[in-house]
N, C-alpha and C positions, 0 to 999 in steps of 0.2 A: 666084081665091083663091090666096093663099099655102100652100106647101111648105114653105118655112122651112125647107129641108133640106141639107146639102150631104156630101162626107164629109172630114172632117175627120184630118188629120197631128200626131200630137200629139208636140213636140222634144222629149225632157226630159233630163237631162243625159249618160245613159248608154243611152237606150233612143227608140227611135218606138213612137205606137201606133196606131192605123188603127181608125176609128171611123165611124161613120152617124148622124148626131147632126140632132136639131132645133132649135130656140132655143140655135146656140152660144154668143152672148154671155150666157146667164148663167153659164158657167165666171167671169166674170168679177163678178160681180151681189156676192161675199163678200171681202174682202182675201186676198190673195194669201199662200198659207201656214198659212194660219188654220184652224182644224179645221170651220169651213161651206168655207173655199175647198176645203180637200181632199177634203171628202166630194164634194163637186159635180165636183170632176176624177174622185174614182171612179165617181160615178155613170155618167160621159157615157163615159171610157175604161178602169174598171176589168174589163169583160170582153170588152174588145177585141184582137184580136192584138198581140203584139208583136214589133218587131222590132230588131240590131242593126246594123242598116244602111240608110240612106237609100233609094238605091237599092231594094233588098226593100221598104220600105213605098211605097213612090211606086209601083212598079210592081204592089203589092196593093190601092191605092184607086184607081188607073187597072179595075181590076179589077172591082172591089166598085160602083164610079162606073158603067160601063159593062154589071152585073146592074141595078142599079139603074135606071136611064135604059129599059132593056127593059121591065122589070116594071109602074115608073108616072113619076115625075118624078123631077127632082134641079134644084133649084133654085139651087142655089152652086155646084154643081161640087167642084173638090177644093181645101183650103184648109192650107197648113202654120200652125200654131199654134206659137210657138218660147217655148219654156220651159227653154233648156236649164242656166239657173242654178237649177233643184230637179229634186229625185230625186224619182220619181214617190211618191207616200203610198201606206204601207204596209196600210193599212186595207182590211178584203174588201169587198166590195160592199153585203154584209146590212148591214154596218157604217154606213154611207155612208147607206145607206136609211133606216136607223134614228135617226143624226143626224137628219138634213134632215126626215123625217117628226116629230121631235119638235119642231125648230126651229120648221115653218110650222104644225102644229098646234098648239104650244102662242102663237103670235105669233097667230092665227085666234083661239084662243080668247080671248087676254088684249083684244083687240080688240073682243069681242060686250061683257065684261064693264066694260069701260071706253066702251061706250057708244058706239063709232066705226064701227060695223060694224049 
């Protein structure tokens, strides 16, 4: 069985964010800088620790990875996700969750109505 997890360092225009996440490929599901794309980034990195310098972010990521590895399993280790051309979205974590819930619940409902599910 796969843990599908890792410690990810998101590098944006003016900050570094570190998060432990599963299924990180979901951040590329929606177009970059779209409402749903921003909501997905906030869902993964919105509550994460924020750093101004790469070295501090990397130090924290290594400490977090060690902690996770001691308590369980870290499948993909540490990776840097480069998005230097964007500013991290300003929406709140709760707003991002609402946007994504509305999208996915609405989509599921539409598929049921159309007989696709």
